[in-house]
N, C-alpha and C positions, 0 to 999 in steps of 0.2 A: 595737349598744348600745341599750338601752331608755332613753328620755328619762325622767328621774327625777321631774320636776315639770312641770305645765302652768301657764300663766299664769292668775292669778285677780285681777281688778281690782275694788277695792271702790267701791261707789257709782256713780251714773251719771256719765259723762263730760260735764260741763256744756256744754263747747264743742260737742260733738257733738249734744247735745240741741237746740241752737238751729237746727240745719240741717234741711232737708227730709229725710224718711225716705229712706234709700238704696234702690236696687233690691235685690231679693232676692239673697242671696249665691249663689255657685256653688261649693259644696264640691267638692273633688277626689273623683272616683269612677273606679274602674278603674285601669289601669296606663298611665302615659304616660312617654315618654322626652324628654329635653331636653338641650341643650348646657350649660345653666347652671340650677342651682337656687338660689334665694334663700329663706332661711327667715326670715320676719319682714318685715312691711310697714309699719314705722315710718320714721323719718327715715333711718336707715342703710340699711334694705332698699330703700326707694324710690330713694335716691341711687345705690345700687349698680345697681339696675335701669336707671336712666336712663343711667349711665355705660356699662354694658355695651351698651345699645341704640345708643350712639354708636360704641363701639369695635368691636362685633361685630354689625353690622346684619343679617347673614344668619343669625345663630344663634337657636335657640329658647330662650327664657327662661321659666321657671316660677317664680312667687312664691307661697309658701304663708304664710298668715296664720292664727294660731290663733283669733282672734275676728273682729271687723270693723275695717276701716281707720277710724281715728279714735276707736275705742272703747277702745283700749289706751293704754299710756303716752304715745304720741305725741299723743294727743288730750286729755291730762290735765295738761300742763305749763302754765306761766303765759304762754307765747307770746313769750318774749324770745330772740332770736338775738343773743348777746352776743359781741362781738369781743375785748374786752380781758380781761386776766386775771381769773378768777372762780373761785378755789379756795375751795370751801365750808369746807375744813378750816382756812383761815387766819383771822387776826383781821381782815383788811381786804381780802381778795380778792387781794392783790398778792404779789409774790415778788421774785426777782432780775431785774435788767434784761435780761440776755442771754436767760434762759429766757422772760421775759415777752414780749420782742419776737418770739421764735420762736413762742410760743403764739398771740400776736395774729395773726401772719402766717398760721398754720394755720387759726385760727378764721375769718379773713376769706376764706380760700379756700372754706371750707364755706358761708359766707354768700353769697359770690359765685356759687357753684354753685346755691344755692337761688334767688337773684335771677334767674339765667339760666333756670331752670325756670319761675319765675313769669312772666317775659317771654315765653318761647317758648310757654307754655300759656295765655297770656292771663288770668292770675289777677288778681283784683280787688285794690285797695289794702287792703281789709279782710283779705284772705288773706295779703298780704305787703306791708309798708311799711317802707322804709329810713329810719325816722323818728328814730332815736336813742332814748336812754332817760335816765332821771334816777336818781341815787342820792339818796334822800331821808333827811335826818337830823332826828330828832325830839328829840334831846337834845344838850347840850353835848359829851358824849362822841362821839355820832354825828357832830356837826359837825366835831370834831377828826379823826375817821376820814376825812371828806370832804377836809379840808385836807391830811392826810397823803397820801391817794390822789392828790389833785391835784398834789402835789409829785412823786410817783412818775411820774405821767403826763407832767409837764413834762420830767423826766429821760429819759423814753422818747421825747420829741418828739411826743406825742399831743395833739391838740386837745381842749379841754374848756372849760366855762364854769360859773362858780359863780352860783347864784341865792340871793338873800337870802329872808328870811321873807315879805316882801311879795310877791315874785315867785312864791314857792311857793303862797301863798294865791290869787293871781290865776289860777294854773294849775289847782290842785286844788280850789279852793272851800273849803278848810279851813285853819285857822290852826295845825294840829297840827305842821307842819314848820318847823324853824329855818333850814334851808338845803337846797340841792339841788346836785348835781354833774351837769351835762349832758355826756354823751359821745355824739357824733354817729354813730359807726360801727355801732351796733346796729340790728337790724331788729325790727319788731314784727309778729307774725303771729296770725291766728286759727288755732290749731294744727290743729283738726279739719278746718276748711275747706281749709287748705293741703294736708294729706296726702291728703284725699279727692279734691281737685281734681287733684293730681299723679298719684295712682293711676289715676283715670279717663282722664287724658290719655296715660298710658303704654300703655294696652291696645292691642294690635294683633294681627294674625294670627301674629306672632312672639313676643309677650309675653302670657302669660296669668296672671291672678291668681285664686287660689282662697282665699276666706275661709272661716272656720269649719272650718279644715283643720289642726288642730294636729298637728305631727310627734310621733309616739309612739315611733319608733325610727329610728336612722340608722346604717347599717353600710356597710362597703366590701366589695364583691364585684367586684373589677376596677374598675367604676364605683361611685359612691355610690348607695345605695338608701335612700330616705326613705319611711317608711310613715305614713299617716294613718288615722283610723278607717275610712275607706271606700275608700282608694286607695293608690297607690304611684307614686313618681317615681324614675326611674333617670337619673342625670346624672354625667358624669365630673368636673364641677367644682361645688362648693357654697360659697356664702357664708353664714355664720351671722351674722345681724343681729338677735340676740336679747338684747343687752345683758347684764344680770345672769343671764339663763337660760343663759348659756354654761356655767355649772356644771352645769345640768341635762343638758347634752350631754356631760358627762364631762371638761370642761377647766377649769383654774384652780381646782380644789377648794381651799377654805380660803384663797383669795387675794382674794375679792371681798366687799365689804360691801354688804348689801342694806338700803336705807333707804326709808322712805315719807315723803312730804310730803303736805300736805293743802290743799284749797282749798274755798271756798264762793263761790257766785255769786248775786247778788241777783235778784229778780224785776225786770222792766223798770220803770224809774221813770216816773211820770206827768210831764206837762209842768210841773205845779206843783212836784213834788218836784225835778225837774231845775233849775227856776228857784231854788228854795230853796238848792240846792247851789251853783249858779253854776260858775265855772271853765270850762275847756276841755272839749269833749265827748269827746275821746280823749287819753289819756296813759297812760304806763306808768312805774312807780316801783319800783325795787328798794331794799332797806333798806341804810343805811350799815353796819349790823352784819349779817354774813352769816346770823345766826340770827333776824333781825328779820322784819318783815311786808312782803311784796310786795303792791302794790296796782295794779290796772289799772282804768281807766274805758273802756268800750267803747260805741260807738254805731254800730250796723249791723244785720245780721241778728239778730233777736231783741230789738231795742230798745236802750235806754240803760240800761246795767247797770254794777255795780261787782263786781270779783273780788278776793277777799282770799285770800292764801296764807301760811300760817305753820305752825310745828311740824314737827319731824322726829322719827321714831322708827326705831330699828334693829331690823329684823325678818329674821333669817336664814332664817326659814321662808318668806319672800316672800309672806306672806298676813296680812291684818288683817281684823277682823270689823266688822260694822255698829255695834257698841257703841263701837268706837274712833272711827269717823267721827262719831258723835253727841257723844262726849266732847270731841273736838277742836273740833267745831262751836261749842261754848260759848266756846272761846277766840277763834274767829273773830268771834263775835257781840260779844265784849268789844272786840276790836281795831277792829271796824267802828264800834261806838258811840262809842269814844274819838275816832276820827278824824272821824266824820260825825254829830255830835249833832243836826244839823238834819234828819236822815233817820231819825228814830226810828220812823216808820211803814213803813219799807221792810224787807221780809222776804227771807230767803234762799230761793231756788228750788231750788238744787242744791248738794250737798256730795259730795266724792269724795276719794279718795286716789290717789296715783300713785307708782310704783316708780322709785327711782334706784339706780344701781350706782356705787360708788366703790371706789377702791383706796387703800391706806394711803399710797403714794408718788405718788398723783395721775397715774398713767399709764393709757393705754388699751391694749387688746389688739387690735392691727391687724396682720395678717400670716397666713402659712400655718401652720396648726397640725399638719396631716398632709398627705401628698400629695393635692392636689386639694381640700383643705378650708381655707377662709380665714375669718378672724374679723374682724368690724367691731363690737367690743363694748367695754363699760366706759366710759361717757361722762362719768363723774365729775360728775354733776349739771348738765351742759350739753348735754343730748341733742339739742337743736335744731341747734346749730352743730357740735358735736363728732360727733354721730351722722351728720349729713350728710357731714362730712369723712371719717369712718371708712368709710362706704359707698363713696364714690367712690375712696378710696385702696385699699380691698380689691379693687375692680374693676380698678384700674390695676395693682396688684401681680400679680393673676392673669393679666394680659396683658403682663407684663414691661415696663411703663412706669415709668421712673425719674423721681422728682421730689424736691426738697428735703424736702417734707413727708413723703413716704414714707420717705426716709432717716432723718428724725427719728423716725418711728414705729418703724422697725426697730431703731434704736439705743436706744430706750427700755428701761429695766429691765423685768423681769417684775414684775407686781404682788407686793408683799411678802406673805409668808405671815402670816396672822393668828394670834394666840394661840388657845388652845383656846376653843371656842365660848362656854362659860359665862363665861370671863374677858372675852372680847371683848364679849359682850352686856351684861354689867354695866358694863364700862368705857365702852362707847359710850353707854349710857343715862345714866350719871352725867355724862359730858362734854357730851352734848347738853342735858340738863336744866340743868346749871350754865351753859352758854352762853346758854340762853334766859333764865335768871334775870339774868345779867349784861347781857343786851340791854336789860332794863328797858322803857322806853317805846318803844324801837325795835321791840319785839314787839307 
């Protein structure tokens, strides 16, 4: 089968731009054989590679990445590895107790696996930090969301702490927020630094990574054969770690929703600007309203900066142009100015978009699609934790390892079929825009 679309990522991945230039890529050339082929080197693909290297230490593993590690969606998210329920389609992230407890257990397995890689590979605290996160509320409605969520967490038996407006000001340096809900189980990462460090650490004489090697066809001829522009891999077992591009490989057609979200990152603040802001040098804040604005302050490689992320657009073509980035950037500038009026002379250095894949019923696609072909896809807007989980579960499924998390993945429904594209596109656009309007100052 020919692959119908190749990845196209809009704007520079700001997190990746902060890092030293990587070594030149090694695109696949010629014909190679392997025991395992992994397509995609994001969170899911790298987790699958790591788990396979543990389970099948003598096997040859080939990983193909269409662009560069850290330049694709894995390097374009906000860097939150969230353990608790975080359904972007809900009004307050939460759901039913039994389902939320299971989801939390699964997310924590993904985070624990990431923590294990960080420890084993000697990653810095900047790359991976189990520091928790804050749900920030800018309005009475947002504060009520936090109170409702806190009650839900109490029913789940989960630790949390409420911060008042003064505590939020002391932390963030701004008086924009009325309250905050701290949850300690999340991890904060520098996403490009994390995936690049893991990828470098996995390389061995048994595991090879070929960047700038998009798969243009995948077919089964006894074993699976994947072709790239300059090479070919033959392997009996393949793991697809391509998230929404699962459709491009001929699976789950008209069942996956392709959404872009957008971020802007400031230039490094001067000492005077940082002093004017005050607050803590490192923190991460998700919005009380799921369609609100995510904010991070980072202090590390690349200096002291602020990252703003908001706006969602439904794009079944899986592409957006530079005009969209510029248009959304104006919303970022307004959100930044409202929160940080003392930083009027701080400019944005990078703006970008990142692809998400959602299903209507908030399920992933983890398991065997065809003999010898496994999926670790559809992360439902939580690619850092759910992607990591999907990759390790796909590797375990392919090796016959049974776990509660894998049982839950297998028992999950198939993603619901979407209405015709025109109806879906219009409905999604109206719902997203209305949700952003309702978010008010949370946006």
